[in-house]
N, C-alpha and C positions, 0 to 999 in steps of 0.2 A: 151655779148650784144644781141646775137641772143636768148639766153635762156630767157632774160628779155622780149623780144617780144613774144616768145612762151608762157611764163607763163601767159601773159595777154590774150592770145587767148584761152587757154584751160579752159573750164568751167566745164567739166565733163570728166570721163574716157570713151572714145568711143571704138568702135570695130576695127577701122582701125589702129590706132596707140595707143593702150592702155598703153604701157610702157611709151611712151613720154608724153601722157596726164597725167598719174599718177605722173610722176616725176615733171612735170610743176606745178601741183597742190600742191604737198607736199613741193616743194621748194619755194613756194611763200613767199615773205617777208612781205607783207602787212597784211595778215591774216593767221591764223592757219587752214589749210584745211586737216590736216593729217587724222583725224578720218573719215571725210566725204569721202575723196578720197580713203581711204583704204576700206571702205565699198563698194564703187562703184567698186573698183578693184576686190574685192572678188566676187561680183555679175557677173562682166564681165568674170572672169576666169571660173566660173561655166557655164555661157552662152556659151562661146567659146567651152568648152568641150562638152556640151550637144548638141550644134548645129553642131558639127563636124561630117562629114560623115566618119566613121571609124576614123583613126588617122590623118586625113587631117589637122586639126587646132591645134593638140597637141603641136607642137613646139612653137606656139604663146602663148598658155596657160602656157607652162613651163616657157617661158621667163617672162611672167606676174607674175607667182608664185615666181620665183627667185628674181625679182625686189621687190615684196611685202615683201618677207622675209628679204632681205637686208635692206630695209627701216625701217622695224619693229625693227631690231637689232639696227640700227643707231639711231632711235628715242625712244629707250627704250620702245617698245610696244610688247615685246615678248609674254606676256600673251594673248593679243588679237589675235596674229597670231596663237598661239598654240590652242586657243579655236576654231578658224576658221578651222584649219587643222583637228581637231578631228571631227567636224561636216561635213566637206568636204569629209573626208574618208568614213564616213557612207553614205553620199549621193551618192558617186561614186559607192559603193558596191550595194546599194539599186537600183540604176538606171542602173545597168549592165554596168558600165564603169570601170570595174576592170582593163582593159588594160591601162587606164590613170593612175590608182593607181600604176601599174607596172612601168610606166614612172617616176612617182614621186620617187619611191624606187630606180630606176636606177640612177636618178639624185641626189640621197641622199638629198632630200628636206624634211627632217624630222622636228620634232618639234625643236624650238629654245631652246638650253640647257643653264644651268647655266654657262657653260664654254664660251658660245658665248655672253651671256648677263646677267649681275648681277640681272636684273629684273625678269629673268625666275625662275620658281620653278621646272623645269624639269631637272633631272639628265642626264648625258651622257648615262647611262644604259637605262633609260626610253625612251630617244630619239631613241636609237637603237632598243629597243623592239617595239616601235610604228610601225616601218617598217618591222622588222623581223617576227613579228607574222603572217603577211599576207603571207610571203613566206612559212612558215611552213604549213599554212592552204591550200595553193594553190592546191596541188595535189588532195585533197578531192573535190574541187569545180570545177575542170576542166571538169569532165564529168557531164553534167547537164541532167536532165530529158528530156529537149527539144531535145538533141541529140538522146536519146533513142527513142523518139517518131518519129523522122525523119527516123531513121533506120527501125523501125517497119512499118512505112507507105511504105517504099520502098520494104520491104519484102512482104507486102500484095498486091503489084501491080501485 
C-alpha cells in the first residue's frame, strides 16, 4: 500500500532518494516507465559520481548502479545496461574518476552476462575481461605526469 502511494509521488529519479525514485517509476502498473527511468538513473549515477568530493557519494552511486543492474536483468534489458557500462567506464577514465571504477570492480558490477540473462550477448569470460583489463593496466597509470610535475616543483623551491 505504501509502495502504491510512493509510486504516484515519484515523477523522476532525484538525487536525494534515487534508488527509491527509480524503483517507484519502474514498478508503476499504469504506464511503462522503464526506459525513461533507466535513462534518468544512468544520468543520476554519473552526476552523483562527478559531484562527489573524493569518494563521499560513491556508496550512493554504487547502490544506484546495483539497483539499475538488478532491474535490467529482471526486465530483460541486459543490452541497454551493458551499453551504458561501456560508455560509463570510458567516461570515468576520461574524467579522472578511476577510483570509482575501482569501486565498481570491487563490487563486481560488471556487464550482465548470458548466464544472468538470456537477452545478453556477453559471455562470462567477456564479463570478467571487462573489469580485469583495468586491473592489469593499473600499475602503468598510477604514476601520472602530474605527480612528477609536483615533485619537480618541490625540488625547485
